[in-house]
Structures are given as structure tokens and as C-alpha cells.
Biopython code that builds the backbone (N, CA, C, O; Angstrom):
import numpy as np
from Bio.PDB.StructureBuilder import StructureBuilder

atoms = [
    (1, "GLN", "N", (7.438, 120.618, 74.315)),
    (1, "GLN", "CA", (7.900, 120.507, 73.012)),
    (1, "GLN", "C", (8.849, 119.334, 72.864)),
    (1, "GLN", "O", (9.677, 119.051, 73.730)),
    (2, "VAL", "N", (8.699, 118.684, 71.768)),
    (2, "VAL", "CA", (9.580, 117.442, 71.577)),
    (2, "VAL", "C", (10.674, 117.823, 70.595)),
    (2, "VAL", "O", (10.369, 118.443, 69.576)),
    (3, "GLN", "N", (11.899, 117.494, 70.842)),
    (3, "GLN", "CA", (13.048, 117.618, 69.921)),
    (3, "GLN", "C", (13.479, 116.190, 69.425)),
    (3, "GLN", "O", (13.601, 115.245, 70.204)),
    (4, "LEU", "N", (13.695, 116.106, 68.117)),
    (4, "LEU", "CA", (14.186, 114.806, 67.575)),
    (4, "LEU", "C", (15.543, 114.992, 66.837)),
    (4, "LEU", "O", (15.791, 115.970, 66.132)),
    (5, "ARG", "N", (16.365, 113.997, 67.061)),
    (5, "ARG", "CA", (17.632, 113.983, 66.512)),
    (5, "ARG", "C", (17.952, 112.620, 65.937)),
    (5, "ARG", "O", (18.024, 111.590, 66.607)),
    (6, "GLU", "N", (18.152, 112.719, 64.539)),
    (6, "GLU", "CA", (18.355, 111.447, 63.711)),
    (6, "GLU", "C", (19.747, 111.320, 63.414)),
    (6, "GLU", "O", (20.503, 112.292, 63.384)),
    (7, "SER", "N", (20.132, 110.036, 63.175)),
    (7, "SER", "CA", (21.492, 109.658, 62.807)),
    (7, "SER", "C", (21.467, 108.308, 62.120)),
    (7, "SER", "O", (20.458, 107.607, 62.201)),
    (8, "GLY", "N", (22.490, 107.936, 61.476)),
    (8, "GLY", "CA", (22.739, 106.613, 60.888)),
    (8, "GLY", "C", (22.529, 106.582, 59.473)),
    (8, "GLY", "O", (22.661, 105.485, 58.931)),
    (9, "GLY", "N", (22.210, 107.632, 58.725)),
    (9, "GLY", "CA", (22.108, 107.603, 57.210)),
    (9, "GLY", "C", (23.466, 107.494, 56.616)),
    (9, "GLY", "O", (24.491, 107.595, 57.290)),
    (10, "GLY", "N", (23.444, 107.288, 55.345)),
    (10, "GLY", "CA", (24.735, 107.211, 54.635)),
    (10, "GLY", "C", (24.635, 106.591, 53.297)),
    (10, "GLY", "O", (23.512, 106.462, 52.809)),
    (11, "LEU", "N", (25.688, 106.190, 52.642)),
    (11, "LEU", "CA", (25.743, 105.479, 51.376)),
    (11, "LEU", "C", (26.010, 103.962, 51.609)),
    (11, "LEU", "O", (26.916, 103.527, 52.320)),
    (12, "VAL", "N", (25.067, 103.182, 50.891)),
    (12, "VAL", "CA", (25.283, 101.751, 51.026)),
    (12, "VAL", "C", (24.949, 101.073, 49.670)),
    (12, "VAL", "O", (24.101, 101.538, 48.909)),
    (13, "ARG", "N", (25.626, 100.007, 49.424)),
    (13, "ARG", "CA", (25.401, 99.193, 48.219)),
    (13, "ARG", "C", (24.032, 98.445, 48.259)),
    (13, "ARG", "O", (23.618, 97.998, 49.329)),
    (14, "ALA", "N", (23.376, 98.315, 47.179)),
    (14, "ALA", "CA", (22.230, 97.421, 47.145)),
    (14, "ALA", "C", (22.544, 96.070, 47.797)),
    (14, "ALA", "O", (23.562, 95.413, 47.581)),
    (15, "GLY", "N", (21.545, 95.738, 48.619)),
    (15, "GLY", "CA", (21.679, 94.473, 49.397)),
    (15, "GLY", "C", (22.275, 94.653, 50.822)),
    (15, "GLY", "O", (22.285, 93.726, 51.633)),
    (16, "GLY", "N", (22.763, 95.865, 51.083)),
    (16, "GLY", "CA", (23.400, 96.115, 52.259)),
    (16, "GLY", "C", (22.363, 96.609, 53.316)),
    (16, "GLY", "O", (21.148, 96.595, 53.119)),
    (17, "SER", "N", (22.953, 97.035, 54.429)),
    (17, "SER", "CA", (22.115, 97.361, 55.590)),
    (17, "SER", "C", (22.548, 98.647, 56.258)),
    (17, "SER", "O", (23.724, 99.010, 56.240)),
    (18, "LEU", "N", (21.586, 99.330, 56.847)),
    (18, "LEU", "CA", (21.794, 100.519, 57.695)),
    (18, "LEU", "C", (20.845, 100.470, 58.881)),
    (18, "LEU", "O", (19.807, 99.807, 58.872)),
    (19, "ARG", "N", (21.256, 101.200, 59.887)),
    (19, "ARG", "CA", (20.542, 101.347, 61.105)),
    (19, "ARG", "C", (20.321, 102.817, 61.449)),
    (19, "ARG", "O", (21.271, 103.563, 61.684)),
    (20, "LEU", "N", (19.112, 103.200, 61.474)),
    (20, "LEU", "CA", (18.850, 104.641, 61.775)),
    (20, "LEU", "C", (18.396, 104.760, 63.145)),
    (20, "LEU", "O", (17.673, 103.884, 63.620)),
    (21, "SER", "N", (18.767, 105.798, 63.844)),
    (21, "SER", "CA", (18.426, 106.097, 65.147)),
    (21, "SER", "C", (17.723, 107.490, 65.309)),
    (21, "SER", "O", (18.091, 108.465, 64.654)),
    (22, "CYS", "N", (16.732, 107.534, 66.179)),
    (22, "CYS", "CA", (16.024, 108.917, 66.443)),
    (22, "CYS", "C", (15.923, 108.945, 67.874)),
    (22, "CYS", "O", (15.231, 108.143, 68.502)),
    (23, "GLU", "N", (16.686, 109.967, 68.458)),
    (23, "GLU", "CA", (16.555, 110.272, 69.967)),
    (23, "GLU", "C", (15.569, 111.390, 70.097)),
    (23, "GLU", "O", (15.661, 112.432, 69.449)),
    (24, "ALA", "N", (14.593, 111.124, 70.987)),
    (24, "ALA", "CA", (13.638, 112.174, 71.397)),
    (24, "ALA", "C", (13.858, 112.776, 72.745)),
    (24, "ALA", "O", (14.163, 112.037, 73.681)),
    (25, "SER", "N", (13.732, 114.002, 72.906)),
    (25, "SER", "CA", (13.848, 114.707, 74.106)),
    (25, "SER", "C", (12.732, 115.620, 74.302)),
    (25, "SER", "O", (12.103, 115.952, 73.298)),
    (26, "GLY", "N", (12.373, 116.100, 75.488)),
    (26, "GLY", "CA", (11.362, 116.975, 75.849)),
    (26, "GLY", "C", (10.189, 116.140, 76.380)),
    (26, "GLY", "O", (10.374, 115.039, 76.899)),
    (27, "SER", "N", (9.013, 116.679, 76.241)),
    (27, "SER", "CA", (7.804, 116.004, 76.754)),
    (27, "SER", "C", (7.066, 115.162, 75.720)),
    (27, "SER", "O", (6.261, 115.712, 74.968)),
    (28, "ILE", "N", (7.302, 113.861, 75.647)),
    (28, "ILE", "CA", (6.812, 112.909, 74.716)),
    (28, "ILE", "C", (5.375, 112.664, 75.094)),
    (28, "ILE", "O", (5.106, 112.357, 76.256)),
    (29, "PRO", "N", (4.455, 112.779, 74.197)),
    (29, "PRO", "CA", (3.073, 112.422, 74.522)),
    (29, "PRO", "C", (2.792, 110.989, 74.864)),
    (29, "PRO", "O", (3.341, 110.094, 74.222)),
    (30, "SER", "N", (1.983, 110.737, 75.821)),
    (30, "SER", "CA", (1.705, 109.361, 76.259)),
    (30, "SER", "C", (0.934, 108.534, 75.229)),
    (30, "SER", "O", (1.099, 107.316, 75.156)),
    (31, "LEU", "N", (0.116, 109.179, 74.458)),
    (31, "LEU", "CA", (-0.579, 108.540, 73.403)),
    (31, "LEU", "C", (0.038, 109.083, 72.059)),
    (31, "LEU", "O", (-0.113, 110.250, 71.697)),
    (32, "ASN", "N", (0.688, 108.217, 71.410)),
    (32, "ASN", "CA", (1.519, 108.726, 70.265)),
    (32, "ASN", "C", (1.716, 107.677, 69.156)),
    (32, "ASN", "O", (1.447, 106.484, 69.297)),
    (33, "VAL", "N", (2.196, 108.224, 68.071)),
    (33, "VAL", "CA", (2.828, 107.328, 67.106)),
    (33, "VAL", "C", (4.167, 107.884, 66.785)),
    (33, "VAL", "O", (4.296, 109.071, 66.482)),
    (34, "MET", "N", (5.191, 107.040, 66.845)),
    (34, "MET", "CA", (6.615, 107.443, 66.448)),
    (34, "MET", "C", (7.093, 106.592, 65.439)),
    (34, "MET", "O", (6.753, 105.410, 65.402)),
    (35, "GLY", "N", (7.952, 107.159, 64.513)),
    (35, "GLY", "CA", (8.439, 106.352, 63.597)),
    (35, "GLY", "C", (9.176, 107.061, 62.480)),
    (35, "GLY", "O", (9.714, 108.152, 62.670)),
    (36, "TRP", "N", (9.197, 106.414, 61.279)),
    (36, "TRP", "CA", (10.022, 106.895, 60.084)),
    (36, "TRP", "C", (9.206, 107.070, 58.910)),
    (36, "TRP", "O", (8.286, 106.300, 58.634)),
    (37, "TYR", "N", (9.540, 108.115, 58.181)),
    (37, "TYR", "CA", (8.938, 108.478, 56.941)),
    (37, "TYR", "C", (10.084, 108.888, 56.035)),
    (37, "TYR", "O", (11.146, 109.314, 56.489)),
    (38, "ARG", "N", (9.848, 108.753, 54.788)),
    (38, "ARG", "CA", (10.847, 109.126, 53.792)),
    (38, "ARG", "C", (10.313, 109.988, 52.596)),
    (38, "ARG", "O", (9.129, 109.966, 52.259)),
    (39, "GLN", "N", (11.169, 110.667, 52.045)),
    (39, "GLN", "CA", (10.806, 111.525, 50.901)),
    (39, "GLN", "C", (11.980, 111.608, 49.900)),
    (39, "GLN", "O", (13.110, 111.987, 50.207)),
    (40, "ALA", "N", (11.587, 111.208, 48.657)),
    (40, "ALA", "CA", (12.599, 111.161, 47.497)),
    (40, "ALA", "C", (12.340, 112.530, 46.865)),
    (40, "ALA", "O", (11.280, 113.128, 47.053)),
    (41, "PRO", "N", (13.419, 113.054, 46.044)),
    (41, "PRO", "CA", (13.265, 114.297, 45.381)),
    (41, "PRO", "C", (12.033, 114.383, 44.490)),
    (41, "PRO", "O", (11.838, 113.491, 43.664)),
    (42, "GLY", "N", (11.198, 115.397, 44.611)),
    (42, "GLY", "CA", (10.044, 115.496, 43.817)),
    (42, "GLY", "C", (8.894, 114.732, 44.249)),
    (42, "GLY", "O", (7.845, 114.799, 43.609)),
    (43, "LYS", "N", (9.008, 113.987, 45.319)),
    (43, "LYS", "CA", (7.876, 112.998, 45.865)),
    (43, "LYS", "C", (7.327, 113.469, 47.069)),
    (43, "LYS", "O", (7.882, 114.323, 47.761)),
    (44, "GLU", "N", (6.160, 112.894, 47.362)),
    (44, "GLU", "CA", (5.518, 113.088, 48.694)),
    (44, "GLU", "C", (6.250, 112.360, 49.794)),
    (44, "GLU", "O", (6.958, 111.379, 49.565)),
    (45, "ARG", "N", (6.054, 112.880, 51.022)),
    (45, "ARG", "CA", (6.585, 112.061, 52.140)),
    (45, "ARG", "C", (5.675, 110.945, 52.449)),
    (45, "ARG", "O", (4.465, 111.097, 52.618)),
    (46, "ASP", "N", (6.307, 109.794, 52.521)),
    (46, "ASP", "CA", (5.633, 108.513, 52.842)),
    (46, "ASP", "C", (5.946, 107.777, 54.086)),
    (46, "ASP", "O", (7.095, 107.784, 54.527)),
    (47, "LEU", "N", (5.013, 107.158, 54.658)),
    (47, "LEU", "CA", (5.273, 106.305, 55.812)),
    (47, "LEU", "C", (6.081, 105.129, 55.501)),
    (47, "LEU", "O", (5.796, 104.399, 54.552)),
    (48, "VAL", "N", (7.155, 104.905, 56.325)),
    (48, "VAL", "CA", (8.044, 103.723, 56.173)),
    (48, "VAL", "C", (7.706, 102.681, 57.229)),
    (48, "VAL", "O", (7.366, 101.538, 56.922)),
    (49, "ALA", "N", (7.804, 103.085, 58.404)),
    (49, "ALA", "CA", (7.515, 102.123, 59.626)),
    (49, "ALA", "C", (7.239, 103.050, 60.949)),
    (49, "ALA", "O", (8.012, 103.935, 61.317)),
    (50, "VAL", "N", (6.168, 102.749, 61.523)),
    (50, "VAL", "CA", (5.849, 103.392, 62.758)),
    (50, "VAL", "C", (5.449, 102.535, 63.856)),
    (50, "VAL", "O", (4.959, 101.435, 63.601)),
    (51, "ILE", "N", (5.616, 102.948, 65.129)),
    (51, "ILE", "CA", (5.234, 102.155, 66.280)),
    (51, "ILE", "C", (4.251, 103.007, 67.201)),
    (51, "ILE", "O", (4.553, 104.136, 67.586)),
    (52, "PHE", "N", (3.176, 102.445, 67.491)),
    (52, "PHE", "CA", (2.193, 103.202, 68.376)),
    (52, "PHE", "C", (2.620, 103.044, 69.837)),
    (52, "PHE", "O", (3.362, 102.124, 70.183)),
    (53, "SER", "N", (2.161, 103.916, 70.650)),
    (53, "SER", "CA", (2.495, 103.948, 72.119)),
    (53, "SER", "C", (2.128, 102.596, 72.784)),
    (53, "SER", "O", (2.785, 102.158, 73.729)),
    (54, "GLY", "N", (1.049, 101.944, 72.257)),
    (54, "GLY", "CA", (0.742, 100.586, 72.694)),
    (54, "GLY", "C", (1.521, 99.447, 72.294)),
    (54, "GLY", "O", (1.331, 98.331, 72.777)),
    (55, "GLY", "N", (2.480, 99.720, 71.337)),
    (55, "GLY", "CA", (3.427, 98.716, 70.843)),
    (55, "GLY", "C", (3.183, 98.122, 69.455)),
    (55, "GLY", "O", (4.017, 97.369, 68.953)),
    (56, "VAL", "N", (2.003, 98.465, 68.803)),
    (56, "VAL", "CA", (1.576, 97.941, 67.556)),
    (56, "VAL", "C", (2.487, 98.632, 66.524)),
    (56, "VAL", "O", (2.714, 99.838, 66.630)),
    (57, "LYS", "N", (3.001, 97.911, 65.552)),
    (57, "LYS", "CA", (3.893, 98.364, 64.590)),
    (57, "LYS", "C", (3.164, 98.232, 63.158)),
    (57, "LYS", "O", (2.384, 97.315, 62.901)),
    (58, "LYS", "N", (3.467, 99.123, 62.377)),
    (58, "LYS", "CA", (2.942, 99.284, 60.945)),
    (58, "LYS", "C", (4.018, 99.607, 60.087)),
    (58, "LYS", "O", (4.790, 100.530, 60.349)),
    (59, "TYR", "N", (4.130, 98.794, 58.926)),
    (59, "TYR", "CA", (5.123, 99.023, 57.845)),
    (59, "TYR", "C", (4.494, 99.235, 56.462)),
    (59, "TYR", "O", (3.461, 98.667, 56.109)),
    (60, "ALA", "N", (5.154, 100.046, 55.748)),
    (60, "ALA", "CA", (4.749, 100.155, 54.307)),
    (60, "ALA", "C", (4.979, 98.807, 53.656)),
    (60, "ALA", "O", (5.873, 98.071, 54.074)),
    (61, "ASP", "N", (4.202, 98.465, 52.651)),
    (61, "ASP", "CA", (4.262, 97.268, 51.982)),
    (61, "ASP", "C", (5.634, 97.079, 51.292)),
    (61, "ASP", "O", (6.177, 95.976, 51.235)),
    (62, "SER", "N", (6.103, 98.066, 50.835)),
    (62, "SER", "CA", (7.426, 98.136, 50.052)),
    (62, "SER", "C", (8.665, 97.691, 50.978)),
    (62, "SER", "O", (9.724, 97.310, 50.477)),
    (63, "VAL", "N", (8.469, 97.762, 52.269)),
    (63, "VAL", "CA", (9.575, 97.469, 53.215)),
    (63, "VAL", "C", (9.250, 96.415, 54.067)),
    (63, "VAL", "O", (10.093, 96.078, 54.900)),
    (64, "GLN", "N", (8.066, 95.771, 54.005)),
    (64, "GLN", "CA", (7.669, 94.715, 54.853)),
    (64, "GLN", "C", (8.748, 93.504, 54.609)),
    (64, "GLN", "O", (9.104, 93.112, 53.498)),
    (65, "GLY", "N", (9.160, 93.030, 55.766)),
    (65, "GLY", "CA", (10.101, 91.839, 55.679)),
    (65, "GLY", "C", (11.577, 92.255, 55.629)),
    (65, "GLY", "O", (12.495, 91.476, 55.886)),
    (66, "ARG", "N", (11.746, 93.598, 55.263)),
    (66, "ARG", "CA", (13.222, 94.013, 55.137)),
    (66, "ARG", "C", (13.639, 95.027, 56.196)),
    (66, "ARG", "O", (14.808, 95.128, 56.569)),
    (67, "PHE", "N", (12.599, 95.807, 56.686)),
    (67, "PHE", "CA", (12.887, 96.788, 57.776)),
    (67, "PHE", "C", (12.221, 96.381, 59.132)),
    (67, "PHE", "O", (11.180, 95.726, 59.172)),
    (68, "THR", "N", (12.830, 96.774, 60.137)),
    (68, "THR", "CA", (12.293, 96.511, 61.497)),
    (68, "THR", "C", (12.383, 97.773, 62.328)),
    (68, "THR", "O", (13.442, 98.379, 62.490)),
    (69, "ILE", "N", (11.252, 98.130, 62.832)),
    (69, "ILE", "CA", (11.343, 99.294, 63.799)),
    (69, "ILE", "C", (11.275, 98.826, 65.182)),
    (69, "ILE", "O", (10.575, 97.853, 65.461)),
    (70, "SER", "N", (11.998, 99.492, 66.128)),
    (70, "SER", "CA", (11.984, 99.075, 67.497)),
    (70, "SER", "C", (12.086, 100.377, 68.364)),
    (70, "SER", "O", (12.326, 101.468, 67.846)),
    (71, "ARG", "N", (11.908, 100.222, 69.593)),
    (71, "ARG", "CA", (11.888, 101.454, 70.521)),
    (71, "ARG", "C", (12.561, 101.156, 71.831)),
    (71, "ARG", "O", (12.354, 100.094, 72.419)),
    (72, "GLU", "N", (13.375, 102.098, 72.295)),
    (72, "GLU", "CA", (13.991, 101.953, 73.565)),
    (72, "GLU", "C", (13.477, 103.144, 74.346)),
    (72, "GLU", "O", (13.888, 104.290, 74.162)),
    (73, "ASP", "N", (12.523, 102.792, 75.258)),
    (73, "ASP", "CA", (11.846, 103.807, 76.071)),
    (73, "ASP", "C", (12.711, 104.464, 77.093)),
    (73, "ASP", "O", (12.527, 105.643, 77.395)),
    (74, "ALA", "N", (13.634, 103.751, 77.627)),
    (74, "ALA", "CA", (14.443, 104.274, 78.635)),
    (74, "ALA", "C", (15.341, 105.445, 78.129)),
    (74, "ALA", "O", (15.737, 106.307, 78.914)),
    (75, "TYR", "N", (15.642, 105.458, 76.851)),
    (75, "TYR", "CA", (16.447, 106.454, 76.256)),
    (75, "TYR", "C", (15.575, 107.315, 75.231)),
    (75, "TYR", "O", (16.128, 108.183, 74.555)),
    (76, "ASN", "N", (14.304, 107.083, 75.133)),
    (76, "ASN", "CA", (13.440, 107.681, 74.180)),
    (76, "ASN", "C", (13.982, 107.630, 72.776)),
    (76, "ASN", "O", (14.071, 108.631, 72.066)),
    (77, "THR", "N", (14.351, 106.383, 72.397)),
    (77, "THR", "CA", (15.034, 106.281, 71.061)),
    (77, "THR", "C", (14.231, 105.269, 70.197)),
    (77, "THR", "O", (13.763, 104.227, 70.654)),
    (78, "VAL", "N", (14.123, 105.653, 68.976)),
    (78, "VAL", "CA", (13.423, 104.727, 68.012)),
    (78, "VAL", "C", (14.469, 104.338, 66.965)),
    (78, "VAL", "O", (15.224, 105.186, 66.490)),
    (79, "TYR", "N", (14.508, 103.114, 66.624)),
    (79, "TYR", "CA", (15.481, 102.574, 65.700)),
    (79, "TYR", "C", (14.780, 102.046, 64.401)),
    (79, "TYR", "O", (13.642, 101.584, 64.481)),
    (80, "LEU", "N", (15.420, 102.105, 63.253)),
    (80, "LEU", "CA", (14.936, 101.468, 62.106)),
    (80, "LEU", "C", (16.058, 100.632, 61.422)),
    (80, "LEU", "O", (16.898, 101.202, 60.726)),
    (81, "GLN", "N", (16.078, 99.353, 61.606)),
    (81, "GLN", "CA", (17.008, 98.410, 61.006)),
    (81, "GLN", "C", (16.547, 98.222, 59.590)),
    (81, "GLN", "O", (15.434, 97.752, 59.352)),
    (82, "MET", "N", (17.423, 98.599, 58.602)),
    (82, "MET", "CA", (17.100, 98.390, 57.235)),
    (82, "MET", "C", (18.023, 97.445, 56.531)),
    (82, "MET", "O", (19.218, 97.696, 56.374)),
    (83, "ASN", "N", (17.458, 96.387, 56.123)),
    (83, "ASN", "CA", (18.207, 95.202, 55.460)),
    (83, "ASN", "C", (17.826, 95.090, 54.062)),
    (83, "ASN", "O", (16.751, 95.540, 53.666)),
    (84, "ASN", "N", (18.643, 94.522, 53.310)),
    (84, "ASN", "CA", (18.490, 94.207, 51.848)),
    (84, "ASN", "C", (18.013, 95.516, 51.170)),
    (84, "ASN", "O", (16.969, 95.521, 50.518)),
    (85, "LEU", "N", (18.786, 96.646, 51.324)),
    (85, "LEU", "CA", (18.345, 97.847, 50.761)),
    (85, "LEU", "C", (18.353, 97.805, 49.271)),
    (85, "LEU", "O", (19.238, 97.180, 48.686)),
    (86, "LYS", "N", (17.405, 98.441, 48.621)),
    (86, "LYS", "CA", (17.338, 98.617, 47.193)),
    (86, "LYS", "C", (17.460, 100.073, 46.805)),
    (86, "LYS", "O", (17.238, 100.992, 47.593)),
    (87, "PRO", "N", (17.844, 100.237, 45.485)),
    (87, "PRO", "CA", (17.945, 101.639, 44.990)),
    (87, "PRO", "C", (16.751, 102.436, 45.241)),
    (87, "PRO", "O", (16.903, 103.625, 45.517)),
    (88, "GLU", "N", (15.545, 101.918, 45.179)),
    (88, "GLU", "CA", (14.338, 102.675, 45.342)),
    (88, "GLU", "C", (14.087, 103.063, 46.786)),
    (88, "GLU", "O", (13.116, 103.766, 47.063)),
    (89, "ASP", "N", (14.938, 102.625, 47.726)),
    (89, "ASP", "CA", (14.819, 102.957, 49.115)),
    (89, "ASP", "C", (15.565, 104.335, 49.410)),
    (89, "ASP", "O", (15.427, 104.907, 50.491)),
    (90, "ALA", "N", (16.359, 104.830, 48.389)),
    (90, "ALA", "CA", (17.021, 105.993, 48.567)),
    (90, "ALA", "C", (16.125, 107.241, 48.755)),
    (90, "ALA", "O", (15.221, 107.489, 47.957)),
    (91, "ALA", "N", (16.384, 107.989, 49.784)),
    (91, "ALA", "CA", (15.502, 109.190, 50.068)),
    (91, "ALA", "C", (16.111, 109.726, 51.410)),
    (91, "ALA", "O", (17.014, 109.171, 52.036)),
    (92, "VAL", "N", (15.476, 110.894, 51.755)),
    (92, "VAL", "CA", (15.653, 111.507, 52.967)),
    (92, "VAL", "C", (14.713, 110.870, 54.000)),
    (92, "VAL", "O", (13.499, 110.883, 53.796)),
    (93, "TYR", "N", (15.238, 110.311, 55.105)),
    (93, "TYR", "CA", (14.398, 109.607, 56.068)),
    (93, "TYR", "C", (14.178, 110.551, 57.190)),
    (93, "TYR", "O", (15.158, 111.066, 57.729)),
    (94, "TYR", "N", (12.967, 110.824, 57.590)),
    (94, "TYR", "CA", (12.598, 111.708, 58.717)),
    (94, "TYR", "C", (12.097, 110.833, 59.912)),
    (94, "TYR", "O", (11.417, 109.825, 59.718)),
    (95, "CYS", "N", (12.445, 111.241, 61.095)),
    (95, "CYS", "CA", (11.861, 110.807, 62.340)),
    (95, "CYS", "C", (10.630, 111.721, 62.653)),
    (95, "CYS", "O", (10.686, 112.949, 62.591)),
    (96, "GLY", "N", (9.534, 111.024, 62.988)),
    (96, "GLY", "CA", (8.301, 111.803, 63.290)),
    (96, "GLY", "C", (7.539, 111.362, 64.552)),
    (96, "GLY", "O", (7.438, 110.156, 64.781)),
    (97, "VAL", "N", (7.045, 112.189, 65.313)),
    (97, "VAL", "CA", (6.134, 111.931, 66.445)),
    (97, "VAL", "C", (4.869, 112.588, 66.262)),
    (97, "VAL", "O", (4.846, 113.779, 65.951)),
    (98, "GLN", "N", (3.743, 111.882, 66.436)),
    (98, "GLN", "CA", (2.466, 112.520, 66.411)),
    (98, "GLN", "C", (1.783, 112.245, 67.740)),
    (98, "GLN", "O", (1.685, 111.121, 68.233)),
    (99, "ASP", "N", (1.304, 113.405, 68.294)),
    (99, "ASP", "CA", (0.521, 113.420, 69.488)),
    (99, "ASP", "C", (-0.935, 113.154, 69.132)),
    (99, "ASP", "O", (-1.628, 113.987, 68.548)),
    (100, "LEU", "N", (-1.336, 112.032, 69.487)),
    (100, "LEU", "CA", (-2.753, 111.666, 69.116)),
    (100, "LEU", "C", (-3.889, 112.308, 69.805)),
    (100, "LEU", "O", (-5.020, 112.292, 69.319)),
    (101, "ARG", "N", (-3.611, 112.863, 70.911)),
    (101, "ARG", "CA", (-4.548, 113.703, 71.803)),
    (101, "ARG", "C", (-4.677, 115.045, 71.361)),
    (101, "ARG", "O", (-5.761, 115.543, 71.056)),
    (102, "ALA", "N", (-3.439, 115.720, 71.314)),
    (102, "ALA", "CA", (-3.382, 117.193, 70.864)),
    (102, "ALA", "C", (-3.472, 117.379, 69.323)),
    (102, "ALA", "O", (-3.765, 118.477, 68.850)),
    (103, "ARG", "N", (-3.215, 116.288, 68.540)),
    (103, "ARG", "CA", (-3.269, 116.345, 67.072)),
    (103, "ARG", "C", (-2.149, 117.309, 66.676)),
    (103, "ARG", "O", (-2.348, 118.181, 65.831)),
    (104, "THR", "N", (-0.988, 117.153, 67.278)),
    (104, "THR", "CA", (0.196, 117.881, 66.781)),
    (104, "THR", "C", (1.227, 116.881, 66.373)),
    (104, "THR", "O", (1.123, 115.693, 66.677)),
    (105, "GLU", "N", (2.216, 117.362, 65.689)),
    (105, "GLU", "CA", (3.314, 116.533, 65.223)),
    (105, "GLU", "C", (4.606, 117.246, 65.339)),
    (105, "GLU", "O", (4.700, 118.473, 65.371)),
    (106, "TYR", "N", (5.640, 116.383, 65.402)),
    (106, "TYR", "CA", (7.136, 116.895, 65.502)),
    (106, "TYR", "C", (7.906, 116.158, 64.497)),
    (106, "TYR", "O", (7.626, 115.007, 64.163)),
    (107, "TRP", "N", (8.937, 116.877, 63.994)),
    (107, "TRP", "CA", (9.742, 116.213, 62.959)),
    (107, "TRP", "C", (11.229, 116.444, 63.150)),
    (107, "TRP", "O", (11.654, 117.524, 63.562)),
    (108, "GLY", "N", (11.979, 115.471, 62.861)),
    (108, "GLY", "CA", (13.518, 115.676, 62.813)),
    (108, "GLY", "C", (13.956, 116.293, 61.565)),
    (108, "GLY", "O", (13.126, 116.550, 60.692)),
    (109, "GLN", "N", (15.257, 116.563, 61.406)),
    (109, "GLN", "CA", (15.813, 117.290, 60.361)),
    (109, "GLN", "C", (15.946, 116.363, 59.173)),
    (109, "GLN", "O", (16.128, 116.878, 58.070)),
    (110, "GLY", "N", (15.876, 115.113, 59.282)),
    (110, "GLY", "CA", (16.126, 114.177, 58.190)),
    (110, "GLY", "C", (17.563, 113.731, 58.043)),
    (110, "GLY", "O", (18.524, 114.446, 58.326)),
    (111, "THR", "N", (17.640, 112.474, 57.570)),
    (111, "THR", "CA", (19.024, 111.891, 57.350)),
    (111, "THR", "C", (19.022, 111.300, 55.971)),
    (111, "THR", "O", (18.071, 110.589, 55.647)),
    (112, "GLN", "N", (19.973, 111.524, 55.156)),
    (112, "GLN", "CA", (20.042, 110.970, 53.717)),
    (112, "GLN", "C", (20.379, 109.521, 53.639)),
    (112, "GLN", "O", (21.393, 109.112, 54.204)),
    (113, "VAL", "N", (19.636, 108.758, 53.012)),
    (113, "VAL", "CA", (20.070, 107.351, 52.742)),
    (113, "VAL", "C", (20.187, 107.236, 51.245)),
    (113, "VAL", "O", (19.244, 107.506, 50.502)),
    (114, "THR", "N", (21.350, 106.834, 50.823)),
    (114, "THR", "CA", (21.698, 106.655, 49.358)),
    (114, "THR", "C", (22.044, 105.158, 49.098)),
    (114, "THR", "O", (22.821, 104.576, 49.855)),
    (115, "VAL", "N", (21.507, 104.570, 48.099)),
    (115, "VAL", "CA", (21.718, 103.131, 47.855)),
    (115, "VAL", "C", (22.178, 103.086, 46.345)),
    (115, "VAL", "O", (21.487, 103.563, 45.444)),
    (116, "SER", "N", (23.254, 102.546, 46.163)),
    (116, "SER", "CA", (23.930, 102.325, 44.934)),
    (116, "SER", "C", (23.758, 100.879, 44.333)),
    (116, "SER", "O", (23.758, 99.891, 45.068)),
    (117, "SER", "N", (23.615, 100.799, 42.999)),
    (117, "SER", "CA", (23.558, 99.460, 42.400)),
    (117, "SER", "C", (24.868, 98.659, 42.444)),
    (117, "SER", "O", (24.915, 97.525, 41.966)),
]
sb = StructureBuilder()
sb.init_structure("model")
sb.init_model(0)
sb.init_chain("A")
sb.init_seg("    ")
for serial, (resi, resn, name, xyz) in enumerate(atoms, 1):
    if name == "N":
        sb.init_residue(resn, " ", resi, " ")
    sb.init_atom(name, np.array(xyz, "f"), 0.0, 1.0, " ", f" {name:<3s}", serial, name[0])
structure = sb.get_structure()
């Protein structure tokens, strides 16, 4: 089982930056996708940025060029550097891990990101 612990959310002004962290513990699948998803009130959960076990990264078009995902394997930690934040970025951000072999997924509790004008 995989346990995920998120941190780094908060209140920031438009144009500001935040750095989210996700620490994973337990048995992390060798073939996986790890990264960040967000959900605004009344909306569906959307992909923000993920990194595959092979190192390939994928970003949502809306955050391309502003957000950067990275991974620290030694500490099983995934980061999301969020720059030039916009009010439309406000949401609960979730860390997620998908096991591509077992077709199972794990989720963190979420961390709130609020962006003011």
C-alpha cells in the first residue's frame, strides 16, 4: 500500500509562487505515474502535471510554462513548482500515484491553493 502526504498549499497573490510537496511511503510501483491533480468546487478533478516512472513529464495546457514537476527518488518525493499563479489556479491540489501494472491508484488528502487578485 502507498501512503501520500502533501504539503505546501496556502494563500498567494496573483503572480506569486508556491511549491507543493508530496512524500510517498510504502511500496511504490516500479511502473507508475506520479503527480498532481486539482479540483475546484463543483468541478471535475483535472490533471495538472505528472511524471512517468521513465521520466517523461506531462502538463496541462493551462499550466504549461508556469508549473514544473520534479521528483526526488531517494526520498520518494514529488514536487510541483507553481509560478505566476492565476486566480483560476485556485483549487484543492491532490497528489496521485497510478500503478500501471495493477491498474490501481492512490491519492493524498489534498492541499488547498488559494489565489487572490
